[in-house]
N, C-alpha and C positions, 0 to 999 in steps of 0.2 A: 519454757526452756529456751531453746535455740535463740540466742540474741540477748539473753539476760546479761546485764553488765556491760553491754555495748551501747554506745551512743552513735546515732546517725549524725554525721556532720555533712552539711551542704558542701558540695565540691566548689572550690574557689577557682575562678578562671585565671590561669597564669600562663604567660608565654615563656618560651625559652628566652634566655638573655639575647639582646641584640649585640652581636659581636662581629668584628671585622672592620676592614677599611676598603672602600670601593669608590672609584672615581667614575662617574658616568657623564655623558654628553648632555648638555641642555640645548634644546633646539630653539629656533627663533621665536616660537610661541611660548617658551618657558616650560615646555614639557621635559620631564626627566624620568628615567626609569628608576624606580625604587629597587634596590638589590633584592634578588629572589629570596634569599634567606630572611630578610627583613619582612617581605610580603608574607612569607609563610607564618611568621610569628603573628602578624596582624590578622591573618586568616583564621588563626586559632580563636580569635576573639569575635569571629563572624563579621569582621569589618570588611568593607569594600573600599577602604581608603586609609588615610592617616590624618592625624591631627598634628599641626605644626604651630609653634609660637616662637617668637624671638627669645634667645637666651637672655638671661638677666645682664650679661656683660656685653650684649649686642654683637658678639663675634660670630654667632651661628644661629641657625634655626633648630629648635628641639622638636624631634618627631617622636610620636608615641601613639599607643592605642587608647581606647576609652577607659581601660583599667587605670592607667596612669592619670588620666584626666579626672577620674572620680576620686583618686587618692589626693590629688592636689586640691580639688574642690573641698574635700573634707578637712584638709589641713588649713585652708584659707578660712573656711567657716568657723574654725575653732578660734580664730583671732577676733579681737574686739571689733564690733561692727564699724565703728568710726575711726579705726586706727589707720595711720599712714601706711603701715605694712600691708594691711588687708587691701586697701585701695590700690596700692602699687602692684601687688601680685594679681589682683583681679584684672587690672588693666593689662599687665604684661602677658598673662596667660589667656584670659577669656576674651578681652576686647581686641587684642592684637593677634590672637590665634585664629586659625582657619582650618576647617575640615576639608580635606581634598579627597576626591574619589579617584580610584584607579580606573584607567581606561582598559580596553581589551588587551593591551600589550604590557600592562603593569606599570604604566607611567602615571604621573600626576602632573597637573598643570599648576606650577607654582606662580603665584601672583608676582608680577614684575617688581612691585615695590618691595616685596619680601626678599627677592633675589638681590636687588640693588642694595638694600640695607646691609647685607652681609658680604657684598663684593663678589657675588657669583655672576659670571657672564656665560662663558661657553662650556664650562664643566662644573659639576658639583661633587664634592667629596662627602661620602656617607661614613660616619664613624660610630661604631657600636659603643654604647655606654651602659650596657646592662638593661635597665628597664626602659631606657630611651635610646635614641640615636641623635647625632648632630648632623646637620647639613651645612657645609662650609665651603668657602673658596678653597681649592686644593692647596695652594701655597700656604694659606693660613692654617689649614689642617695639618700639613706636614710640619710646620713650625711648632704647632701645639704638641704634636706627637713627639718631636725631638726634645722639646722643653720638658714634657712630662717624663720621658725616658731618662733624661739627665737627672731630674729630681728623684725618680725611683732608684736610680743607681746610687745617688748620694745619700738617700735616706732609707734605703731598703730595710734596715733593721727596725727603725722607728715606725715605718709605715705598717709593718706587719704586727707591731705591738699594739696598734690602735684597736678599739673595740670592733669586733667583726673581722679583724685582720686574718690573713691566711697563715701558711706555714713558712 
């Protein structure tokens, strides 16, 4: 009896969505504090750090946990072995990406070449994007937020009619 008709399903590790906008100082050594809410999400995955890779448009660094990394690996492995797309994505995510450990104060030391590539010097903006977050130069982040807000206002009806759209 008890349990007939029920299936045991393995619990999937999921984080809450990365949400919000925070600007933090970057010190001379490239250390920057990851926002506490973002660290809490990463802690749910038993991570002691974060994985970052350049965004495909080159404007930001994409930060995420290993759950995101595994989903990207699976998506990439579904592509033909010798395809340009597969090679490009493998390079962009795995070759150019780096795992960064948190120090005792919740900071990571970003490699200087990664910061320079996206124009980050004294401050870094963290932008929640759901399953990932972006790390950008604050002025570029604010410009992107303004542009996205304008597009959302202009296309609000069409945006919500897309598959998976809201109310």
